Each structure stands twice: as structure tokens, then as C-alpha cells.
N, C-alpha and C positions, 0 to 999 in steps of 0.2 A: 450185671449188664444194664438193668433198668436204671441204676444209679448213674452209670456213665452217660446214658442217653439224656437223663435229666440235667446233669452237669453241662453237657454239650449244648443243651437248649438254653440254659441260663447264661452261658458265656456271652452270646451276642447281646442279651438283654443288659448284662452288667457293663459291657463296653459302650452300649448306647446310653446308659445312665451316666457314665463318666463324661461322654461327649456332651450330653444335655447339660450336665452340671457346669462344664467348661463354658458352654455357650451362655448360660445364665450369668456366670461370673463376668464374662466379657461384656454382656449387655449392661450389667450394673456399673461396670467401670466406665463404659462409654456414654452413660447417661449424662446429659449436659448440666446436671445439678447434683447436689448431694443426695445420696440414697443410702438407706440403712434398713435392715430387716432384723427384728428381734423375735425371739420365741415367746411362748406363752408365759414364761417366767421372767420376761424382760431381760434376757441375756442376748447379746449380739451374735447373730448368725453370720451376717455378711454386710459389707458396706463398701463404698468406693473411695477413691483417693480424695475426692472433693469433700466427702463427709469428714474424713480425717483432718483435712485442711481447715475446715470451718471451726472445728474444735481445737485445732492447734496443739499447743503443749499439753493441754488437759488430756487429750486423747492418748498421747504418748505416755503420760504419767500413769493414767489408769490402766493402760495396757501393760506397762511394766509391773505394776502392782499385782495385776491378775495373773501374771506369769503364763503358764500354759492353759489356764482356764479362760472362760469367756468373760468379756467385759459386761458388767451389770449397768443397765441404763441409769439406775439411781446414782451409782458412783460417778458416772460420766457427767450427769447433770450437776451434782453437788460440786465436783471439782471445777467445772466450767463456770459455775455461777459465783464462785468465791471472789473473783476479781471485779465483778460488776454489781453484786447484790450485797447490801449492808449485812453484817453478821447477825443482827437481830431479826432479819427477815429471811435469812437463808433457808431455814428448815421449812417455812411456809411456802417459799418459792419452790423448793424441791417437791413438797407434797402436791402443789398445784400441777407441776409438770408430770408427776407420776399419775395423777388422776386423768390428765389429758391423754397420756400414753395409753392408759387402760381403756378409756372410752373410745379413742381412735374413731371419731365420728365421720371423718372425711371432710369436715369443715376446714377451710384454709385459715391459717393463723400466721400473722406477720411477726417475725422475731428479729431482733438486732443482735449481732455478734461483734464484739469489739475488734477492730482492725480487719474485719471481714465484710461488714455491711449488713444490709437487710435481706432477709429471705422469707419467702412465702411457703409455708410448710403444710403438707396434706398427709394425714396418716389414716390408714385403713386397716381393719382387722380381717384376717383371712379366716376361712371356715375352721382351720386347725387351731386357731387361737394366736397365731403369729401376728405381729404388727409390722407393716411395711410403710416406711415414711419416704416422701419425695419432697424436694425443696427446689425453688426457683429463685435466682438472684434478682431482687427487685430494687436494688440500691438506686439505680438510675431513676426508676419510677418514683421512688420516695423523694429523691432530691428534686425532681421536676415538680412533684406535688407541693413540696415545701416552698419552692420558688414561686409557684403560682399562688399559694396561700399568702405569702409575703407580699407579692405584687397586688393581690386583691385587697389586703389590709391597707397597703399604702394608697391604693386608689380610693378606698373608702375614706381614709383619713383626709386625702386631698379633696374629696368631694365635700366632706363636712367643712373643711377650711374654706372652700370656695363658697359654699352656701352661707357660712358665717360672714365672709367678706361681702357678699352681695347684700345680705341683710343690713349690715352696718353701713355700707356705702349708699344703699337706697335711702336710709334715714337721713344721711348727711346731705344727699342731693335734694330731697324733698323740700327742705326748709328754704334754700335760696330760690328754688323753682316757684314755690308758692308766692314768694315775694315778687318775682318777675311777673308772674301771671296777674297778681293783684295790682301791681303798678300799671301794667298794660291796660287792664280793665278800667282803672281810674282815669288814665289818659283818654280812653275811648269815650267815656261818658262825660268828659269835660270837667273833672274835679279841679284841675289846675288851670282851667280856661279852655276855650274852644280852639281846636286846631283848624286853621284855615286852609292848610295845604292838604290836598287830596292824597298826595303821595305819602305824606307823614301818617295820615290815617291808615293807609293800606299797610305801611310798615308796622304800625302798632298792632293792627289786626293780625298780621303774620306772626308777630312775636307772641301774642296771646294764644293763637292756634297751635303754634309750635310748642309752646310751653305746656299746654294741655296734652298734646300728643306725647311729649317726653315724660310728663308726669304719669300718664296712663301706662307707659312702658315701664317706668320705674316701679309702679305699683304691682305690675305683673311679675317683674323680677323679684320683688320682695315676697310676694305670695309663693312663687316657685321655690325661693330659697328657704322660706319657712317650712314648707312641706318636706323638702328634701332633708332639712336639718332636724325634722321631727318636732318642730316647735309650733306647728299649726294646731289649734284646738277648735273643736266644734262648739258653737253656741246654739243648742237645740231649742226649738220652740214649736208650738202648734200653729199651722197656718193652712189656708185654703189653697190648693194647687191651682184651680181654674183662675183665681184672681192673680196669682203669681205669673201664670202663663200670659195672661192679658197684659200685665205690666211689661213683660219682656217684648211682646208684640208691639205695644205702644211705643216703646223706645226705638224699635227697629223700623217703624213705619215711615218716618221722614226719609231715611236712607232708601228704603224699598220704593217709596212713592217717586223719588227722584229718578228711578230707573224703570218705573212702571211695573214693578214686581208685586204680585198679589200675595199677601200673607193670609193663609187660611188655617183654621184650627178645628179639630174634631175631638169631642170629649174633653176632659172627663166629666163625670157627674159633678154638679155644682156643690155637692156635699162632701166631696173627697178632700180629706185633710191629711197633712203629713206632720210628723214630728222630726224636724231636721234643722240644720243650719240654713235659715231662709236666705241669707245673703249669699252663701256659697252656692246653693242650688240655683239661685237667680243668676249668678255669674256663669255657672255651667251652661244654662240655657241661652244666655246672651252670647256667650262665646260660640256655641254651636250655631245659633241663628245668624250671627254675624258672618260666619264662614259661608253658610247656605246662601245668604243674600249676596255676599261678595263674589262668589263663584257662579252665580246664576246669570243667565242671559237676560238682557233687557227685555221686558215684556213677559217674563216667565212667572212662575209661582213657587211658593215655598209652603209646604203643609206641615203642621204640627199636630201630632196625634198622641193622646195619652191612653194607655190601655192597662187594665188590671189583669194580671196573669197569675198562674199558680206559684211562680217563683218570685212574685212581687209586682213592682210597678215598672212599666216601660213607657218612655216618652220618645217618640220618633220624630225626627226632623228630616223631611225629604225635599230635595230640589231636583230640577231637571236641567241642571247646569252643565259645566264643562266636564265633570267627573274626574276620576283618577285612574291611573294605571297601577300596576303592581309596585313600581318604584315609589309612586306617590303614597300608596297605602302604607308602605314601610316607613315613610317619612313623617306622617301627620302627627304622631304622638311624640316625636323627638323635639326637644326645645330648639327653637330657631330653625326648625325644618320648614322653611318657606317653600311653597309650591309655585312653580312657574306656570302661568296660564298660557298654554300653547295656542289658545284660540284668541288671544288678545294680550293687552298689557298686564303685567303682574300687579295685582292689587297691593295696597299698602298693608303693612303688618310686619311684626317681628317673628311670627311663627310660634307664639306662646299660648295662643287661645286654647287649642285642643289639649296640649300637654297639661295646662293648668286645670282645665275641665276634667281631664281623666284623673288627675290626682285628687281633686275635690270629690269626685264620685267614689274613688277608692276609700277616702276617709269615711264615707258613709256606708262602706261595705258593698258598694256597687261597682259598676264598670261602664265603659263606653265602647260600643262596637260600631264598626263602619263597613258598609258595603258600597261599592261604586263601580261604574263602568265608564271608561273614557268616552266623553262626548255624549253620555246618556244621563248623567246625574249621580247623586249620592244620597244614601240613606244612613243617617247617624242615629244610633239607638242608645239612650241612657237607660240603664237597668239599675233599679234600686231594690233592696231586699224587702221582704214582707214586713219586717219589724219597723220600717219607716212609716207605715200607715198608722194614722191616729185612730 
């Protein structure tokens, strides 16, 4: 009697187990990617149609050979790899796959299957020792990534070609420009005789000034091209920073005085010396100062401050000029990114000053930061690493 009661109690459990097993098989089949479950001895327990499809004819052949028995993972891997792995590397490949199967760390692995595409596979080991593997088709992602890599490589090659072209053309243009400037200066000082006509003298002066302007632009283009092509080298030397700052201020004073702009400096110590490319650091400061004066209001002031900090040297150039909005801040370090002065006429310039200054700073291991408010002014900070200090 008791045995009959036990059998009756077990019957609903057995039926529920069958239903649960059916639900599990359905779930595996409906999974949107390949799924397979292997026991602790690497024998296949269950898989879905997509898993069979990925392995193609290899799965059918291994299943045929296994007959009524279970498929062994090693046999499936070896048979699948024969068409894509050289014979002398086949066994090493199988050994690597078996090791990954037994580790089943849960780390995703990307694998290519001929005529099927790329799949990202994740395998996990259950407490009972079984291994469950899940895969996602990432063929489209791989193709997109490859296309992006190719486009990036093409863009980099085009950028190198552009920089090489600019460098070569800059050299070609400098020679005739220097001749034009020299001839204009010779005419101005009367080497070939005095020019009696005032209009002729103004034309010659315009030719000389325009030549100098174009030569400066070409020099900037050449510097930018050299940096972007990786051909720019530093010529380091020891020099006093205060003297260099004073040279820069002296160069800018005639322009500042013409607009009644006061140039002030604070620090650094007279003994502060740097080991760097003096000419490039000077150009960085000139370019920053030039912008500060250019975008300042008449009668304003520009302050230069040098500070020693834990992270190295900071040189700040601050003005109370027109300032920048967010769009302007995004534009300032882009070559030819000229800013329109909303409070007046747009100053002259090609928009190469700060981009070149930033690249020269980076060559020294530093950077340039900028903070600004529209209508309130701008603070530009040149940061240089500690190893630049002598």
C-alpha cells in the first residue's frame, strides 16, 4: 500500500520534470544565437539548430560517426578546423580549444566560421561541471569596424600626404616671395633711384607688407605641416625664462601701444631657467600674446604670469577682451578656425596661431588650456612638465 502511495506521489513529479525539460529544450531552440551544453566529459547534451548550422557539414559528419552516442567536443572541433587550419597547426589548435572549453571563464571570445561569419562566444561552467556556451552573431559589427579602420587608415595617409604637400609647397613659395620682398625693400630705400611719385611709393610699401604677411602665413603652414608629419625636431638649450618673456612683450608693445593696451607681467624669479627649444617656446608665447592683444578692447590690459607648480611650470596670459562662447572654445585649436569678433570687425589672421602653439607645447610634453567667458575675457595657460626646468 505504501509503495502505491509513493508511486502516486512521484508521478506528478515525473510529469513536471518532462514538462520542464521540454520548456528548456524550447528555450534553447528559440535563443537568437547558437547555444550548446556539454557535460563534464565534454560530451554534447543539448544544442539548438543555429549551433548545428554554424558548424555545418562538420556537425553532421561527427554526429553520423557518433551514431547513437553523444558527440565529443574534441571531435567536432577537429573536424570543423580541418578546412581552415593548416595541417601542421591542427592539433595545437584543437588543444587550445579544449583548454578554453575546460576553463570556461566567462570571458567573451570572437571566432570566425567560414561561410557563417563572426560570432562572440561566452562559455560558463555550471556547479555540476557542465559547460554552457552562448554565441552572438557579430559579423556586421566586425565589418563596420573593419570599414572604420580602413577609413581611418586612408584618412591618416591623406593627412600625411597633405602635410608633405604643404611642406614642399611652402619651400617652393618662400624663394620667390623673398625675392619680391627684397626687391620691394630695395625700391623703397632708393637702390635704383628715388621714386618721385607718392602713389608708386605706397604701392611698393603695400607689396612689401603683403609679402611679409604671406611669408609669415607660409612659415606657419610649414611649421604645422612638419609637426603633423612628425618631422619637427626640438633643439633644446638652457635659457632664462624672464628674459624670453620680456622679449615677447617687447615685440608686442608697438601693436599694444597703438591701441593703448597695457602689457603687464608678474614673476617669475630672475633665476628661473628652462631647458627647451627656445625659438618654439618663444613662438608659443608670441602666438598667445598676439591673440590676447588682438581680441582685447582698446585701453584694456593683458597680464602675463609665470608660476611654479607641483606639476611643472605654468605661464598664464589673461585679457579682459571679447571672450569666447562654447562654439569659439571648440574652434580655437583647429587649424584655420578663425573667430568672428561679435563686438567689432574680425581681426586679421589665418587661425593658425593657437593650433601651432598647442602642437609646440605638446612636443615639449606640455599642453595649452583655455578658459573664457563671452564679453568678459580669456585666460590661456601654457603648462610645461617639471623636466623642462633647468
